[in-house]
C-alpha positions as CSV (number, residue, x, y, z in Angstrom):
1,M,81.8,-54.2,20.3
2,F,85.4,-55.1,19.5
3,H,84.6,-55.0,15.8
4,S,83.0,-51.5,16.2
5,R,86.0,-50.2,18.0
6,I,88.4,-51.4,15.3
7,K,86.1,-49.9,12.7
8,N,86.1,-46.5,14.4
9,I,89.8,-46.5,14.9
10,S,90.3,-47.3,11.3
11,Y,88.2,-44.4,10.2
12,A,90.0,-42.1,12.5
13,V,93.4,-43.2,11.2
14,I,92.3,-42.8,7.6
15,A,90.8,-39.3,8.3
16,S,93.9,-38.2,10.2
17,F,96.1,-39.4,7.4
18,F,94.0,-37.6,4.8
19,A,94.2,-34.4,6.8
20,F,97.9,-34.7,7.3
21,S,98.5,-35.2,3.6
22,L,96.5,-32.1,2.8
23,M,98.9,-30.1,5.0
24,L,101.9,-31.7,3.3
25,Y,100.7,-31.1,-0.2
26,P,98.4,-28.0,-0.1
27,K,99.1,-27.0,-3.8
28,A,98.2,-30.4,-5.1
29,A,95.1,-30.5,-2.9
30,F,94.0,-27.1,-4.2
31,E,94.6,-28.1,-7.9
32,S,92.7,-31.4,-7.5
33,S,89.8,-29.8,-5.6
34,L,89.5,-27.1,-8.3
35,K,89.5,-29.8,-11.0
36,G,86.8,-31.7,-9.2
37,L,84.7,-28.6,-8.6
38,T,85.1,-27.6,-12.3
39,T,83.8,-31.0,-13.4
40,W,80.8,-30.7,-11.2
41,W,80.1,-27.1,-11.9
42,E,80.4,-27.3,-15.8
43,I,79.3,-30.9,-16.5
44,V,77.7,-32.9,-13.7
45,F,75.2,-30.3,-12.3
46,P,73.8,-29.0,-15.6
47,S,73.5,-32.5,-17.2
48,L,71.8,-34.1,-14.2
49,L,69.5,-31.3,-12.9
50,P,66.9,-31.4,-15.7
51,F,66.5,-35.2,-15.3
52,F,66.2,-35.0,-11.5
53,I,63.6,-32.3,-11.6
54,I,61.5,-33.9,-14.3
55,S,61.6,-37.3,-12.5
56,E,60.4,-35.7,-9.3
57,I,57.5,-34.1,-11.1
58,L,56.6,-37.4,-13.0
59,I,56.6,-39.2,-9.7
60,S,54.4,-36.6,-8.0
61,F,51.8,-36.7,-10.8
62,G,51.7,-40.5,-10.9
63,V,53.2,-40.9,-14.4
64,V,55.8,-43.4,-13.0
65,R,53.0,-45.5,-11.6
66,L,51.2,-45.4,-15.0
67,V,54.5,-46.5,-16.7
68,G,55.0,-49.2,-14.1
69,V,51.6,-50.8,-14.7
70,L,52.2,-50.8,-18.5
71,L,55.7,-52.2,-18.3
72,E,55.0,-54.8,-15.6
73,P,54.6,-57.7,-18.2
74,F,58.1,-56.8,-19.5
75,M,60.1,-56.0,-16.4
76,R,58.7,-58.7,-14.1
77,P,59.6,-61.8,-16.2
78,L,63.1,-60.4,-17.2
79,F,64.3,-58.7,-14.1
80,N,61.8,-59.7,-11.4
81,V,61.1,-56.0,-10.6
82,P,57.9,-53.9,-11.0
83,G,57.2,-52.2,-14.3
84,A,58.3,-48.8,-12.7
85,G,61.8,-50.2,-12.9
86,G,61.6,-49.5,-16.6
87,F,61.3,-45.8,-15.9
88,V,64.3,-46.0,-13.6
89,W,66.3,-47.9,-16.2
90,A,65.6,-45.4,-18.9
91,M,66.4,-42.4,-16.8
92,G,69.5,-44.1,-15.5
93,I,70.8,-44.7,-19.0
94,S,69.9,-41.2,-20.3
95,S,71.3,-39.2,-17.4
96,G,74.1,-41.4,-16.0
97,F,75.1,-42.3,-12.5
98,P,74.1,-41.9,-9.8
99,A,70.6,-41.3,-11.3
100,G,69.6,-44.9,-11.2
101,A,70.2,-45.0,-7.4
102,K,68.5,-41.7,-6.9
103,F,65.3,-42.8,-8.7
104,T,65.3,-46.3,-7.1
105,A,65.6,-44.8,-3.6
106,R,62.8,-42.3,-4.5
107,L,60.5,-45.1,-5.6
108,R,61.3,-47.0,-2.5
109,Q,60.4,-44.0,-0.4
110,E,57.0,-43.9,-2.3
111,N,56.6,-47.6,-1.6
112,E,56.6,-48.5,-5.3
113,L,59.3,-51.1,-4.6
114,T,60.0,-53.6,-1.9
115,Q,63.4,-53.7,-0.4
116,I,64.5,-56.7,-2.3
117,E,63.1,-55.3,-5.6
118,A,64.9,-52.0,-4.9
119,E,68.2,-53.8,-4.4
120,R,67.7,-55.8,-7.6
121,L,66.8,-52.6,-9.5
122,V,69.7,-50.4,-8.4
123,S,72.1,-53.2,-9.3
124,F,71.7,-52.7,-13.0
125,T,70.2,-49.2,-13.5
126,N,73.1,-47.1,-12.2
127,C,75.2,-46.7,-15.4
128,S,77.0,-44.2,-17.5
129,N,75.1,-42.2,-20.1
130,P,76.0,-42.7,-23.8
131,L,77.0,-39.1,-24.3
132,F,79.9,-39.5,-21.8
133,I,81.1,-42.7,-23.4
134,L,80.7,-41.7,-27.1
135,V,82.1,-38.1,-26.7
136,A,84.1,-37.6,-23.6
137,I,86.0,-41.0,-23.6
138,S,85.9,-42.2,-27.3
139,I,86.5,-38.8,-28.9
140,G,87.9,-36.6,-26.0
141,F,90.4,-39.2,-24.6
142,F,91.1,-41.7,-27.4
143,Y,90.4,-39.4,-30.4
144,N,88.7,-42.6,-31.9
145,T,85.0,-42.4,-32.9
146,D,85.1,-46.1,-33.9
147,L,85.7,-47.1,-30.3
148,G,82.4,-45.6,-29.1
149,L,80.0,-48.3,-30.3
150,L,82.1,-51.1,-28.7
151,L,82.3,-49.4,-25.3
152,V,78.5,-48.5,-25.4
153,A,77.5,-52.1,-26.4
154,A,79.8,-53.8,-23.8
155,H,78.5,-51.4,-21.1
156,Y,74.8,-51.7,-21.6
157,L,74.7,-55.4,-22.6
158,G,76.7,-56.0,-19.5
159,N,74.0,-54.1,-17.5
160,I,71.3,-56.3,-19.0
161,V,73.3,-59.5,-18.0
162,V,73.7,-58.2,-14.5
163,G,69.9,-57.5,-14.3
164,L,69.2,-61.0,-15.5
165,V,71.5,-62.5,-12.9
166,M,70.2,-60.3,-10.0
167,R,66.6,-61.3,-10.8
168,F,67.4,-64.4,-8.7
169,Y,68.7,-62.3,-5.8
170,G,66.7,-62.4,-2.5
171,K,63.3,-63.9,-1.5
172,D,60.3,-62.5,-3.2
173,Y,57.4,-62.5,-0.7
174,R,54.9,-61.2,-3.3
175,Q,53.4,-58.8,-0.7
176,F,53.2,-55.5,-2.5
177,P,50.4,-53.0,-2.8
178,L,50.6,-52.7,-6.6
179,R,49.6,-56.3,-7.0
180,N,46.3,-55.9,-5.3
181,K,43.8,-57.1,-7.9
182,K,40.7,-55.6,-6.3
183,H,40.5,-52.8,-8.9
184,V,42.3,-54.5,-11.8
185,P,40.1,-54.4,-15.0
186,N,40.8,-56.3,-18.1
187,N,42.0,-53.1,-19.8
188,R,45.6,-52.6,-18.6
189,L,45.7,-49.0,-19.9
190,K,42.5,-48.1,-18.0
191,Y,44.0,-49.6,-14.8
192,A,47.3,-47.7,-15.4
193,L,45.3,-44.4,-15.7
194,Y,43.4,-45.3,-12.5
195,R,46.6,-45.9,-10.6
196,M,48.1,-42.6,-11.9
197,N,45.1,-40.6,-10.7
198,E,45.2,-42.4,-7.4
199,V,48.7,-41.0,-6.7
200,K,47.6,-37.4,-7.4
201,R,44.5,-37.8,-5.1
202,R,46.8,-38.8,-2.3
203,D,49.1,-35.7,-2.9
204,P,47.0,-32.5,-2.8
205,R,50.0,-30.1,-3.3
206,P,49.4,-27.6,-6.1
207,F,51.7,-27.5,-9.1
208,G,53.8,-24.6,-7.8
209,K,54.6,-26.4,-4.6
210,I,55.4,-29.7,-6.5
211,L,57.8,-27.8,-8.8
212,G,59.5,-25.9,-5.9
213,D,59.9,-29.1,-4.0
214,A,61.3,-30.9,-7.1
215,V,63.9,-28.2,-7.6
216,Q,64.9,-28.0,-3.9
217,H,65.3,-31.8,-3.6
218,S,67.2,-32.2,-6.8
219,I,69.7,-29.4,-6.0
220,Q,70.2,-30.8,-2.5
221,T,71.1,-34.2,-4.1
222,L,73.4,-32.6,-6.6
223,L,75.2,-30.5,-3.9
224,M,75.9,-33.9,-2.1
225,I,77.2,-35.4,-5.4
226,G,79.4,-32.3,-5.9
227,G,80.9,-32.8,-2.5
228,F,81.8,-36.4,-3.2
229,I,83.3,-35.5,-6.6
230,L,85.5,-32.9,-5.0
231,L,86.5,-35.2,-2.1
232,F,87.5,-38.1,-4.3
233,S,89.4,-35.8,-6.7
234,V,91.5,-34.7,-3.8
235,L,91.8,-38.1,-2.3
236,N,93.0,-39.6,-5.6
237,R,95.7,-36.9,-5.9
238,M,96.8,-37.4,-2.3
239,L,97.2,-41.2,-2.7
240,A,99.3,-40.5,-5.8
241,E,101.4,-37.9,-4.0
242,V,102.3,-40.2,-1.1
243,N,102.9,-43.1,-3.6
244,I,100.1,-45.3,-2.2
245,T,98.6,-45.5,-5.7
246,A,102.0,-46.7,-7.0
247,F,102.2,-49.3,-4.3
248,L,98.8,-50.7,-5.1
249,A,99.6,-50.6,-8.8
250,S,102.8,-52.6,-8.2
251,V,100.7,-55.3,-6.5
252,F,98.2,-55.3,-9.3
253,S,100.9,-55.3,-12.0
254,A,101.9,-58.9,-11.2
255,F,98.4,-60.0,-12.1
256,I,98.1,-57.8,-15.2
257,G,101.4,-59.0,-16.5
258,I,100.2,-62.7,-16.3
259,I,97.3,-62.0,-18.6
260,G,99.6,-60.2,-21.1
261,F,98.7,-56.6,-20.5
262,S,101.2,-53.9,-20.2
263,Q,102.2,-53.1,-16.5
264,D,101.9,-49.4,-17.4
265,L,98.1,-49.9,-17.2
266,S,98.2,-50.8,-13.5
267,I,98.4,-47.1,-12.2
268,P,95.6,-45.9,-14.5
269,F,93.5,-48.9,-13.4
270,I,93.9,-48.2,-9.7
271,T,93.2,-44.5,-10.3
272,G,90.0,-45.5,-12.3
273,L,88.8,-47.6,-9.4
274,L,88.6,-44.3,-7.4
275,E,87.4,-41.9,-10.2
276,I,86.4,-43.1,-13.6
277,T,87.1,-39.9,-15.6
278,I,90.7,-39.5,-14.5
279,G,91.4,-43.2,-14.7
280,S,90.0,-43.5,-18.3
281,Q,92.0,-40.5,-19.4
282,Q,95.2,-42.0,-18.0
283,V,94.4,-45.4,-19.7
284,S,94.1,-43.6,-23.1
285,E,97.6,-42.1,-22.6
286,V,99.3,-45.5,-22.2
287,N,101.2,-46.8,-25.2
288,T,99.7,-50.3,-25.4
289,P,97.4,-52.3,-27.8
290,L,94.0,-50.5,-28.1
291,I,92.1,-53.7,-27.2
292,H,93.9,-53.8,-23.8
293,Q,92.9,-50.1,-23.2
294,A,89.3,-50.9,-24.2
295,I,89.1,-53.8,-21.7
296,I,90.4,-51.8,-18.9
297,V,88.1,-48.8,-19.6
298,S,85.1,-51.1,-19.9
299,F,85.9,-52.4,-16.5
300,I,86.3,-49.0,-15.0
301,L,83.0,-47.7,-16.5
302,A,81.1,-50.7,-15.2
303,F,82.6,-50.6,-11.8
304,N,81.6,-46.9,-11.6
305,G,84.5,-46.0,-9.3
306,F,84.5,-45.5,-5.5
307,S,83.5,-41.9,-6.0
308,V,80.2,-43.0,-7.5
309,H,79.9,-45.8,-4.8
310,A,80.1,-43.2,-2.1
311,Q,77.4,-41.1,-3.8
312,V,75.2,-44.2,-4.1
313,A,75.8,-45.2,-0.5
314,S,74.8,-41.8,0.7
315,I,71.6,-41.9,-1.4
316,L,70.6,-45.4,-0.3
317,A,71.3,-44.5,3.4
318,E,68.0,-42.6,3.3
319,T,66.2,-45.9,2.7
320,D,66.5,-49.5,3.8
321,I,68.2,-50.5,0.6
322,R,71.5,-52.3,1.3
323,F,74.7,-51.2,-0.4
324,K,76.3,-54.7,-0.6
325,P,74.2,-56.1,-3.4
326,F,75.0,-52.9,-5.4
327,F,78.8,-53.3,-4.8
328,M,78.7,-57.0,-5.8
329,A,76.7,-56.2,-8.9
330,R,79.4,-53.6,-9.9
331,L,82.1,-56.2,-9.7
332,L,80.0,-58.5,-11.8
333,H,79.3,-55.8,-14.3
334,G,83.0,-55.0,-14.6
335,F,84.0,-58.6,-15.5
336,V,81.0,-59.1,-17.8
337,A,81.7,-55.8,-19.7
338,S,85.4,-56.7,-20.0
339,V,84.5,-60.1,-21.5
340,L,82.0,-58.6,-23.8
341,T,84.6,-56.1,-25.0
342,V,86.8,-59.1,-26.1
343,L,83.9,-60.9,-27.8
344,L,82.6,-57.8,-29.6
345,W,86.1,-56.5,-30.6
346,K,86.0,-57.9,-34.2
347,P,82.4,-57.4,-35.1
348,L,82.0,-53.9,-33.6
349,Y,85.5,-52.4,-34.0
350,V,87.7,-54.2,-36.4
351,S,85.0,-54.7,-39.0
352,Q,83.7,-51.2,-38.8
353,S,87.2,-49.7,-38.9
354,S,87.8,-51.6,-42.1
355,G,84.4,-50.7,-43.5
356,T,83.3,-54.3,-43.9
357,S,80.4,-54.2,-41.4
358,V,76.9,-52.9,-41.4
359,V,78.0,-50.7,-38.5
360,A,80.9,-49.2,-40.4
361,A,78.9,-46.0,-41.0
362,F,78.5,-45.5,-37.2
363,A,81.6,-43.3,-36.9
364,T,80.4,-40.9,-39.6
365,H,76.8,-41.0,-38.6
366,P,75.2,-37.6,-37.9
367,T,74.3,-38.8,-34.4
368,I,78.0,-38.7,-33.4
369,S,78.4,-35.2,-34.7
370,W,75.2,-34.2,-32.8
371,A,76.4,-35.8,-29.6
372,E,79.7,-34.0,-29.8
373,S,77.9,-30.7,-30.5
374,I,75.7,-31.2,-27.4
375,W,78.8,-32.0,-25.3
376,D,80.5,-28.8,-26.5
377,Q,77.4,-26.7,-25.8
378,L,77.3,-28.3,-22.3
379,L,80.8,-27.3,-21.6
380,T,80.0,-23.8,-22.8
381,I,76.9,-23.0,-20.9
382,G,77.2,-25.5,-18.1
383,A,78.6,-23.0,-15.6
384,T,75.8,-20.5,-16.3
385,V,73.1,-23.1,-15.8
386,T,74.6,-24.1,-12.5
387,F,74.9,-20.6,-11.3
388,V,71.3,-19.6,-12.2
389,S,70.0,-22.9,-10.7
390,L,71.8,-22.3,-7.4
391,V,70.4,-18.7,-7.3
392,I,66.9,-20.1,-7.8
393,Y,67.6,-22.7,-5.0
394,V,68.7,-19.9,-2.5
395,L,65.5,-18.0,-3.4
396,I,63.3,-21.0,-2.7
397,I,65.0,-21.7,0.6
398,W,64.7,-18.0,1.5
399,R,61.0,-18.0,0.7
400,S,60.5,-21.2,2.7
401,L,62.2,-19.7,5.7
402,D,60.0,-16.5,5.4
403,Q,56.9,-18.6,5.3
404,T,57.9,-20.6,8.3
405,A,58.7,-17.4,10.2
406,I,55.2,-16.0,9.3
407,R,53.5,-19.2,10.6
408,V,55.5,-19.0,13.8
409,K,54.4,-15.5,14.5
C-alpha cells in the first residue's frame, strides 16, 4: 500500500511539473509538438500502415500459422520460439519499431505464443528498419553513405545475439496447442496447409469484414503511436528548457570522459534515450571522432528510446506479456551493438572507405540510391497517404455506428 501511494504521488508530481512547464514555455511546446506531429504525419503513419494492414490480413487467413509450421525447425532451436516468430521478425525488420511488439501481441492474442515465448520474441523483433538507418541517419544526418552498412550490421547482428541470449529466459512448459501431434503428417508442408485452413474455418468473417477490421485496428494503433511521438517530442523539449537534460548530461559526462569520448556527446546521448531521431541528429552535429559518434548512435538505435518503450508498453498492456524482459533486452542490445560497432569498424567502414574490401562498392550500389529515392518519395506523398487513410477510417467508423444503430432499432 505504501509503495502504491509513493508511486501515485510520483506520477502526480511528474504530471504537474510537465503541465507547469507547458505553461512556462508555450512557444517551445508548440514547436516541439508540431515537429512530432509532422514526423508521425509524413513518415511514421504512411510507412507503417501497409505493414500493419497486411499483417492483420495474413493472420486472419492463417498464413502466419502456415509460416510458423514451416519455420518451426529453424526458430525453435535458435531462439526457442515457435516458427511464427520468423514472420514477426521479418515484419519487425522491414517496418521498424514498434511493429515487432504489435505483431507479437497480436499472435499472443491469437494464442499462437505462450506468455514466455512472447516475451522472448518481443525482446529481439522490435528493431529499426534498414531504410531509416541507411537513409535518414547515414545520409540525412551524417552525409556519409559508408557508415550505413556498419550501423545496419551492428544493429541486426546485435538483435540476433539478444535473441540467442533470451532463448534461455523463462521456463518452457511445452504446453502449447501448436505442438499437438494428433494431426501431424510426415509431410510438413501438408500439415502447414492444414493448420492454415483450420484458422480460416474458425473465422467465418467475409473478406470485406476482415479488410475493414484490419484497417480499423491498424489505424487505431497508429493513432496511439502518434500520440506518444508527439508527447515525447514535447517532453524532450521541456526537459531541455528547464535544464534537466543538461543536469543529467553533466552526470553522464563524468563516465563518458573516462572512456575517452568527448563530453559534448553527453547531451545528445541523454536526448537519444528519450527519442532516437532527435538524439541521433544531435550526435551527428558534435565535432568528435566518427567512431565515437557511431558507437553512441548504435546504442541509441538499439535501446529504441523511451518514446518507443512507451508505445511498446501500451501495446503489451493489452496482453499478459510483461514489459520488464523487453526493457532488459534493450539494454543488452545497446551494449552489444556498441561493442559490435567497435569490432566491425575496420572491416565494414575503414576498409570500404579506402576501397580495399569486398564491401567497398556498397556505398555506390544501386540499392542505396533506390533506398534514398524511396525515402524522398515517402516524404513527398506521406502526408497525402495519411490524410486519405484517416478519411477511410472515419468512414469505416461511421458505417459501423450506422449498422449498430440499425440493429438496435
